[in-house]
N, C-alpha and C positions, 0 to 999 in steps of 0.2 A: 672209219666216218669223219673221225675229229680230222683227221689231216685234209680228207678233201673239201669239208667245209672252209678250213683255212687256206688251201689254194684258188676256189673260187670265188670267196670272200677277196683276196687280194687280187685276183684277174679281174674280179665283177667293179673295183675302183676302175679300172681302164674302159673295159668294153661292157656291153648286156649285163650293165647293172640291173637293169628290170628283172631281168631273168634270174643271173648271177646271186642277186642278193637273197631272196628270199630261198632259192635252193641253200646256200650259206647257213642261214637262221634255221632252217628245219633240220639240219645233217648235224649240226652244233647241240641242236636242242636233243636229237637221237641220241646222242652220244654221251652227251652228260646224261639224259635219261637210263642209259643203259651201264652206267659208270663206269666210264672208259678209262684208261691209265693213261690217254694222253688228255686229263685234263686243263691243261693251260693250253694244249692246242686248239681245244672246241672253244675254251672260251675267247681265244685271238677268233675264231671263226666268226662266233657269236658276234665279236665286234665290228670287226670284217664286215658281214654281212649288213647289218645295221648301219655304217657307215656306207654302204652301196647305196641303199636307202636316203640319207642324207645327202649325200649329194646329186642324187635321182633329184628330188626334191629342191636344190638348190638351182639344179640345171634348169629346170622345168620353171621354177620363178623366178629366174632374173633373164634368160636369154629365150626363155620358152619355145626349147627344144628339151629332146629326152637323148642328147650324144655332143660328145665332146665337142668344141672347135679350137684350135690353135691360130685360125685366121681370124683377123681383125676386119 
């Protein structure tokens, strides 16, 4: 679960941050609660899941959109 939370948090920075951010947070919290041996990976998943939601909030407030846009 720790590895999946890290992977989903990392992917969530680019796509589907509305869905993948909370999933990464949940998986990381479950992995930490179950005393995983990969605590650092779970902590990174927790951090990236939170970053996903922060990026979502920043995009929603600045562009009034929920996705990345490279075009001007």
